[in-house]
C-alpha positions as CSV (number, residue, x, y, z in Angstrom):
1,M,-70.8,23.5,156.5
2,V,-72.6,26.4,156.5
3,K,-73.0,27.8,159.8
4,A,-70.9,26.0,161.4
5,R,-69.7,23.9,163.9
6,S,-70.6,25.5,166.8
7,R,-69.2,28.6,165.2
8,T,-68.1,30.8,168.0
9,A,-70.2,33.6,166.6
10,R,-72.8,32.8,164.1
11,A,-74.2,36.1,163.4
12,G,-74.4,38.9,165.8
13,A,-71.2,40.6,166.7
14,G,-69.7,38.5,169.4
15,R,-72.6,36.2,169.9
16,A,-71.5,32.6,170.4
17,R,-72.6,30.2,167.7
18,T,-74.9,27.4,168.8
19,A,-73.9,23.8,168.2
20,R,-76.4,23.5,165.5
21,A,-75.0,26.3,163.6
22,R,-72.1,24.8,161.6
23,R,-69.7,24.8,161.2
24,P,-54.8,19.8,160.5
25,G,-42.6,14.5,164.6
26,G,-39.9,12.8,165.0
27,T,-37.4,12.9,162.2
28,A,-36.3,15.8,160.1
29,R,-38.1,16.2,156.9
30,T,-36.5,14.7,153.8
31,A,-35.9,17.0,150.9
32,R,-38.9,15.5,149.2
33,A,-41.2,15.7,152.2
34,A,-40.1,19.3,152.9
35,R,-40.9,20.4,149.4
36,L,-43.1,23.5,149.7
37,P,-45.8,25.0,147.4
38,L,-44.3,26.3,144.2
39,A,-44.1,30.1,144.2
40,A,-46.1,32.0,141.7
41,T,-44.7,34.5,139.3
42,A,-45.3,38.1,140.6
43,L,-46.2,40.9,138.3
44,V,-47.4,44.5,138.8
45,A,-51.0,45.2,137.7
46,A,-54.0,47.2,138.8
47,G,-51.9,49.2,141.2
48,G,-50.8,46.1,143.2
49,L,-48.7,43.1,143.2
50,V,-50.6,40.2,141.5
51,A,-49.4,36.6,141.7
52,S,-50.1,34.7,138.6
53,L,-49.6,31.0,137.7
54,A,-50.9,28.3,135.5
55,A,-52.9,25.8,137.4
56,G,-52.2,22.1,137.2
57,C,-54.5,19.7,135.4
58,S,-55.5,16.2,136.4
59,D,-56.1,13.5,133.8
60,G,-59.2,14.3,131.8
61,A,-59.8,17.6,133.7
62,G,-59.3,19.8,130.7
63,A,-57.0,22.6,129.9
64,A,-55.4,24.4,132.9
65,P,-56.8,27.9,133.3
66,K,-54.7,30.9,134.0
67,I,-55.1,31.7,137.7
68,T,-54.4,35.1,139.3
69,T,-54.5,36.3,142.9
70,T,-53.8,39.6,144.6
71,A,-51.8,37.8,147.4
72,R,-48.1,38.5,147.7
73,A,-46.2,35.6,146.2
74,G,-43.6,34.3,148.6
75,I,-45.4,35.9,151.6
76,A,-49.1,35.0,151.6
77,P,-50.5,31.5,150.6
78,T,-50.6,30.9,146.9
79,P,-52.1,28.0,144.9
80,P,-50.0,24.9,144.1
81,A,-48.8,24.8,140.5
82,K,-50.4,21.4,140.2
83,G,-53.1,19.7,142.1
84,A,-54.9,21.0,145.2
85,Y,-54.1,21.2,148.9
86,F,-56.0,18.9,151.3
87,G,-57.2,20.1,154.6
88,A,-59.8,19.5,157.3
89,W,-61.8,21.0,160.2
90,V,-61.5,18.6,163.1
91,P,-63.4,19.7,166.3
92,P,-61.3,20.1,169.4
93,A,-61.1,17.6,172.3
94,V,-63.7,15.1,171.1
95,R,-63.9,14.2,167.4
96,G,-67.5,14.0,166.1
97,A,-69.1,15.5,169.1
98,A,-72.4,17.1,168.0
99,T,-72.1,20.1,170.3
100,R,-68.4,20.6,170.3
101,T,-67.4,24.2,169.5
102,P,-64.2,25.6,168.1
103,S,-61.8,26.7,170.8
104,S,-62.1,30.4,171.7
105,T,-59.1,30.6,173.9
106,A,-56.7,33.2,173.0
107,S,-53.0,32.5,173.1
108,G,-49.8,34.4,172.4
109,D,-48.8,35.4,168.9
110,A,-46.4,33.2,167.0
111,S,-43.4,34.9,165.7
112,G,-41.2,34.5,162.6
113,T,-40.2,35.9,159.3
114,A,-42.9,36.3,156.7
115,S,-42.9,33.5,154.3
116,G,-45.3,32.2,151.6
117,T,-44.9,28.7,152.8
118,P,-45.8,26.9,156.0
119,S,-43.2,27.1,158.8
120,D,-40.2,24.8,158.3
121,T,-39.6,24.6,162.1
122,S,-41.8,21.6,162.7
123,P,-40.1,18.4,163.7
124,G,-41.4,16.5,160.7
125,T,-44.2,15.9,158.2
126,S,-45.4,12.5,159.2
127,P,-49.1,12.1,160.0
128,G,-50.0,12.4,163.7
129,K,-47.0,14.6,164.6
130,D,-47.5,17.5,167.0
131,A,-50.2,15.7,169.0
132,D,-48.8,17.2,172.2
133,K,-49.1,20.8,170.9
134,P,-52.1,22.9,172.0
135,G,-55.3,21.9,170.1
136,M,-53.5,19.4,167.9
137,A,-54.5,16.0,169.4
138,P,-57.7,15.7,167.3
139,V,-55.9,16.9,164.2
140,A,-53.1,14.4,164.7
141,A,-55.6,11.5,165.2
142,F,-57.4,12.5,161.9
143,E,-54.0,12.7,160.1
144,R,-53.2,9.1,161.3
145,D,-56.5,8.0,159.8
146,M,-55.7,9.8,156.5
147,G,-52.2,8.4,156.4
148,R,-50.6,11.8,155.8
149,Q,-50.2,15.3,157.3
150,L,-52.8,17.9,156.3
151,D,-51.8,20.8,154.1
152,I,-54.5,23.0,155.7
153,V,-56.0,23.1,159.2
154,Q,-59.2,25.1,159.6
155,S,-59.9,27.2,162.7
156,Y,-63.2,29.1,163.5
157,R,-63.1,32.3,165.4
158,G,-65.9,34.6,166.6
159,W,-66.1,38.2,165.5
160,K,-64.8,39.5,168.8
161,S,-62.6,36.6,169.6
162,D,-58.9,37.2,169.9
163,F,-56.6,35.2,167.7
164,P,-54.4,33.4,167.1
165,S,-55.7,30.7,169.5
166,G,-53.6,27.8,170.9
167,L,-54.6,25.7,167.8
168,D,-53.8,28.5,165.5
169,T,-50.3,29.0,166.9
170,S,-49.6,25.3,166.8
171,V,-50.6,25.1,163.1
172,L,-48.6,28.3,162.2
173,N,-45.5,26.8,163.8
174,S,-45.9,23.6,161.8
175,N,-45.6,22.6,158.2
176,R,-49.3,23.3,157.7
177,Y,-51.3,26.3,156.4
178,L,-53.9,27.9,158.7
179,L,-57.3,28.6,157.3
180,L,-58.8,31.2,159.7
181,T,-62.5,31.4,159.4
182,W,-63.6,34.6,161.1
183,A,-67.2,35.3,161.8
184,G,-68.9,38.5,160.6
185,A,-70.8,41.3,162.3
186,D,-73.3,43.9,161.2
187,T,-72.0,45.0,157.8
188,K,-73.4,48.5,158.1
189,E,-71.7,49.1,161.4
190,I,-68.4,47.8,160.0
191,A,-68.7,50.1,156.9
192,E,-69.4,53.0,159.2
193,G,-66.2,52.4,161.2
194,K,-67.7,51.2,164.4
195,Y,-65.3,48.2,164.5
196,D,-62.2,49.8,163.1
197,A,-60.2,49.4,166.3
198,L,-61.1,45.7,166.5
199,I,-60.3,45.1,162.9
200,R,-56.9,46.9,163.2
201,A,-56.0,44.8,166.3
202,R,-56.8,41.5,164.4
203,A,-54.8,42.8,161.4
204,K,-51.8,43.4,163.6
205,A,-52.1,40.0,165.3
206,I,-52.1,38.2,161.9
207,K,-49.2,40.3,160.7
208,A,-47.2,39.5,163.9
209,T,-47.4,35.8,163.2
210,G,-45.1,36.3,160.2
211,K,-46.7,33.2,158.7
212,P,-49.0,32.8,155.6
213,V,-52.7,32.7,156.6
214,F,-55.9,32.0,154.6
215,L,-58.5,34.4,155.9
216,R,-62.1,33.5,155.3
217,W,-64.3,36.3,156.7
218,S,-68.1,36.1,157.1
219,R,-68.6,32.9,155.2
220,D,-72.1,32.0,153.9
221,M,-73.1,35.6,153.8
222,D,-75.8,34.7,151.2
223,R,-77.9,32.7,153.7
224,T,-81.2,34.1,154.7
225,S,-80.5,33.3,158.3
226,V,-77.8,36.0,158.5
227,K,-79.7,38.7,156.5
228,D,-80.3,40.7,159.7
229,R,-76.6,41.5,160.0
230,V,-75.5,41.2,156.4
231,H,-78.4,43.3,155.1
232,S,-77.6,43.4,151.3
233,P,-74.9,42.5,148.8
234,A,-73.9,46.2,148.7
235,D,-73.6,46.4,152.4
236,F,-71.5,43.2,152.6
237,I,-69.2,44.5,149.9
238,A,-68.7,47.8,151.6
239,A,-67.8,46.0,154.9
240,W,-65.4,43.6,153.0
241,K,-63.6,46.6,151.5
242,R,-63.4,48.3,154.9
243,L,-61.6,45.3,156.3
244,R,-59.2,45.1,153.4
245,Q,-58.5,48.8,153.6
246,I,-57.5,48.5,157.2
247,F,-55.4,45.4,156.6
248,T,-53.7,47.3,153.7
249,A,-53.0,50.3,155.9
250,E,-51.4,48.0,158.5
251,K,-49.3,46.4,155.7
252,V,-50.6,42.9,156.3
253,D,-49.1,41.1,153.3
254,N,-49.2,37.5,154.7
255,V,-53.0,37.0,154.2
256,A,-54.9,35.5,151.3
257,W,-58.5,36.6,151.3
258,V,-61.0,33.8,150.8
259,W,-64.5,34.8,149.7
260,C,-66.9,32.0,150.5
261,P,-70.7,31.8,150.1
262,T,-72.7,28.6,150.0
263,A,-72.7,26.5,146.8
264,R,-76.4,26.3,147.1
265,G,-76.6,30.1,147.0
266,F,-75.9,30.1,143.2
267,G,-79.3,28.5,142.7
268,A,-82.4,30.1,144.2
269,S,-80.5,33.1,145.8
270,N,-77.9,35.2,144.0
271,A,-74.7,34.5,145.9
272,G,-72.7,36.0,143.1
273,A,-74.1,39.4,143.9
274,F,-72.0,39.4,147.1
275,Y,-68.7,39.2,145.2
276,P,-66.5,42.2,146.1
277,G,-64.5,42.0,142.8
278,D,-61.4,40.4,141.4
279,D,-59.2,43.1,142.9
280,Q,-60.6,42.3,146.4
281,V,-60.5,38.5,146.4
282,D,-57.6,36.0,146.3
283,W,-59.5,32.8,146.4
284,I,-63.2,32.1,145.5
285,C,-64.8,29.5,147.7
286,A,-67.9,27.6,148.5
287,D,-69.3,25.5,151.3
288,A,-70.8,22.5,149.7
289,P,-72.8,20.1,152.0
290,P,-75.1,17.8,150.0
291,G,-78.1,19.2,151.8
292,A,-80.3,17.6,154.5
293,D,-83.3,17.8,152.1
294,Y,-81.8,15.1,149.8
295,E,-81.8,11.4,150.3
296,Y,-78.6,11.2,148.2
297,R,-76.8,13.8,146.2
298,D,-73.4,13.6,144.4
299,M,-71.0,16.4,145.1
300,S,-70.8,17.3,141.5
301,E,-74.5,18.2,141.6
302,S,-74.0,20.3,144.8
303,L,-71.1,22.3,143.1
304,K,-72.5,22.5,139.6
305,L,-73.9,26.1,139.6
306,F,-71.1,27.4,141.7
307,M,-68.5,26.0,139.3
308,Q,-70.3,27.4,136.3
309,W,-70.1,30.9,138.0
310,A,-66.5,30.4,139.0
311,R,-65.4,29.6,135.4
312,G,-65.8,33.3,134.6
313,R,-63.1,34.3,137.0
314,H,-59.3,33.5,136.9
315,K,-59.2,32.7,140.6
316,P,-58.2,29.6,142.5
317,I,-61.1,27.7,144.0
318,M,-61.3,26.4,147.5
319,I,-64.0,24.1,148.8
320,A,-63.8,25.0,152.5
321,E,-66.4,22.7,153.8
322,F,-67.6,19.4,152.3
323,G,-68.6,16.2,153.9
324,V,-70.6,13.0,153.3
325,P,-73.6,12.6,155.6
326,K,-73.8,9.5,157.9
327,S,-77.3,9.0,156.5
328,Y,-75.8,7.8,153.3
329,G,-74.7,4.6,155.2
330,Q,-73.0,2.1,153.0
331,R,-73.0,4.6,150.1
332,R,-70.6,7.0,151.9
333,A,-67.5,5.5,150.4
334,E,-69.2,5.6,146.9
335,W,-70.0,9.3,147.5
336,L,-66.4,10.1,148.5
337,R,-64.9,8.3,145.5
338,A,-67.2,10.2,143.2
339,A,-66.3,13.5,145.0
340,T,-62.6,12.8,144.4
341,K,-63.3,12.7,140.6
342,A,-65.4,15.9,140.8
343,L,-62.8,17.8,142.7
344,E,-59.9,16.9,140.4
345,D,-60.6,20.0,138.5
346,P,-57.7,22.3,137.3
347,Q,-59.2,25.4,138.9
348,V,-59.8,23.7,142.3
349,K,-56.7,24.4,144.4
350,A,-57.8,23.5,147.9
351,V,-60.4,21.2,149.5
352,V,-61.2,21.0,153.2
353,Y,-63.2,18.2,154.8
354,F,-65.7,19.0,157.5
355,D,-65.0,16.1,159.9
356,S,-67.7,16.9,162.4
357,D,-71.2,16.1,163.6
358,E,-71.7,19.6,165.1
359,Q,-74.5,20.6,162.7
360,A,-76.7,17.6,163.7
361,E,-79.8,18.6,165.7
362,D,-79.4,15.5,167.9
363,A,-77.8,12.1,167.9
364,R,-80.5,10.8,165.5
365,D,-79.9,13.4,162.9
366,K,-77.6,11.7,160.5
367,R,-78.1,14.0,157.5
368,R,-76.1,16.8,159.1
369,A,-73.4,14.5,160.6
370,Y,-70.2,14.2,158.6
371,S,-67.5,12.7,160.8
372,V,-65.9,9.6,159.3
373,T,-64.7,8.4,162.7
374,G,-65.6,4.7,163.3
375,D,-66.7,4.2,159.7
376,T,-64.0,2.0,158.2
377,H,-65.2,2.2,154.7
378,A,-65.7,6.0,154.7
379,V,-62.3,6.5,156.3
380,S,-60.7,4.3,153.7
381,A,-62.4,6.3,150.8
382,L,-61.5,9.7,152.3
383,R,-57.9,8.4,152.8
384,E,-57.8,7.5,149.1
385,L,-58.8,11.1,148.3
386,A,-56.2,12.5,150.7
387,T,-53.4,10.4,149.3
388,T,-54.2,10.8,145.6
389,P,-51.2,12.6,144.1
390,Y,-53.5,15.4,142.9
391,F,-54.4,16.2,146.5
392,N,-50.9,15.9,147.8
393,P,-49.1,18.6,145.7
394,R,-46.3,19.0,148.3
395,N,-45.5,15.3,148.1
396,L,-45.8,14.8,151.8
397,P,-45.0,11.3,153.1
398,V,-47.9,8.8,153.0
399,T,-48.1,5.9,155.5
400,S,-49.3,2.4,154.5
401,G,-51.8,2.1,157.4
402,G,-54.7,4.1,158.7
């Protein structure tokens, strides 16, 4: 949520994020469990290959909008035909640690043939599998709580950090999508070409994985706390286009570009001004914590202005960071059940829970602590969301226990 989880590099190029800043075996998959996201129909438009599909619609959610994306169907991640992917950010090593930071350890590249679906080389799709793989133990524990495997595992990387990391590689080699959240740098310097070599190296590294990757670059660019490096909407857009130009030159087709400001930015500030354009973005996204300045606030309220803005674009929506504060106490389960209804929207195609207390200022700060670990009622309510058919579009197996 917003800054993030000890993001490895909150703002300045290469500067490690502080903890306060913010921030998923056994038997072979059955035919049903191995069912992968439905491929979208490809068509040529605007000089590029555009994937287009009709979004699914939950009961009472209204008519399904036509959704388009510039991502290569069958190679890069594309939205499910019905419902929304469910994912999470789970801090490494110690779940819920307030100062835990995403791993910044580089590892070797994964290899494989480009495919628009997660790797089918994993041993199974049961929750808790792959716990012995690098970085996966916390993810596996969270999956056991949810009673299912995650569709998406989020990973945070600093601007100058190498990737894929050990966790990244483990996710790429499993039946899960990787959501790679890459920190930004000074937008003017990027646009001027100062970091071309670095960007090209990262583009080649992602291409070499041969696996579909969600790439969320410089999230929360609308926050006043990052203005010194983002500068202006025009500067941000110029930097975004520079990155995309380099990725295009390197023929990196296995990436879906996720543009993600804060949901709050569609209120007082003008987050929409940072939008690079429909031809530059595959998924529109928002980070949507309730806000530490509220005693209680439903998710529908947090998302309201962002969703109104998003209706004007035929793009799939991702909520890349959402969580219920521990300060809500016994109302946490109530909040999560209401959030489930709010997120069952035909344009919402992916939701990612922020299962961490990293943003908390200290152990007493419960308004910025979102981990559900140890909260039986919150775990149960989040599990209900995760196992609702709408949020399990690949029909992954669901276990009966937490």
